[in-house]
N, C-alpha and C positions, 0 to 999 in steps of 0.2 A: 611450791603450791600444788596440791593435789589436783587430779584432773577432775573437772566439773566444779571446782570450787568457785563460788561467785565472788568476784573482786568487789569490796564495797557492799556486799550483801547485807551485812548487819551494821548497826551503828558503831559497835567496837572495830570492826574491820576498817570501815570508812575513817574513823578517827586515827587508827594506826597509820593509815596511808597519808592522811592530811597533816598529821603531826611529825612526820619525819623531817628531820633538820633540812635537807635539801629541797623538800617541798615547801616548808614554811618560808624558807628564804626567798623563794620565788613568789609565793602567794602574798606574803606581807608587803614585799616590794611593789606588787601590782597594786595592792590595796592603797599603799601610801601615795603612789603617783596618781591613780584614778580618783582617790578621795581628795587630794589637794585640788586637782582639776575641777571636779564637781563642786567642792566648797567654793572655789573662786567664782564659778559660773553662777551658783545658786545663792550664796549667802555673803559674798565679799562686800556688797554694798551696805547691808545691814551691819556687819561687823565693823567695817571702816567708819561707818556713820555713828557708831557708838550706841546703836539701838538693839544689840543682841540681848536676847532674853534667854531663859532656861530652854525654851523649846527650840530656839535657834541653835544652841549647842547640841541638843538631842539630834537635830537634823544633820548637824556637822558630823557627829559620831556615826550616824547611819551612812553618810557619804562615804565612810571608810569601810563600814561592815559589809555593804552590798558588794563591792568589787572583790572583797576578800571571800565572801560566800560564793559569788559566781566563779571565781578562779578555782576554788576547790571543788566545785561541782563539775567544772571542765576537767580537772585533774582526775576525778574519779570516773568520769565517762571515758576519758582516754585510757585509763588503767583497764576499764572493762573491755574496751575495744582491743587493746593488746592481747588480753586473755581470751578473746574470741567469745565473750559472754553476751548473750542476747538479753536485752532489757525485758523485764516482766510484762 
């Protein structure tokens, strides 16, 4: 990487970092564990009671998307810190 290059400075750069196999393995695992826990906490009673509607399943999906996004943002922040890049 060239001196002064911003890590994750563009969408393409950020995606290339986040889509690396070793990073995806970790972020997907985090999303699965945290998403399952959030689903149990927030929607288990509705699902077990048989009252889940479409909106319930949308919320379940978001329970997995949010930790995936957060773990990727942490990954990018860590890569920036490693490269000594200061945030804008």
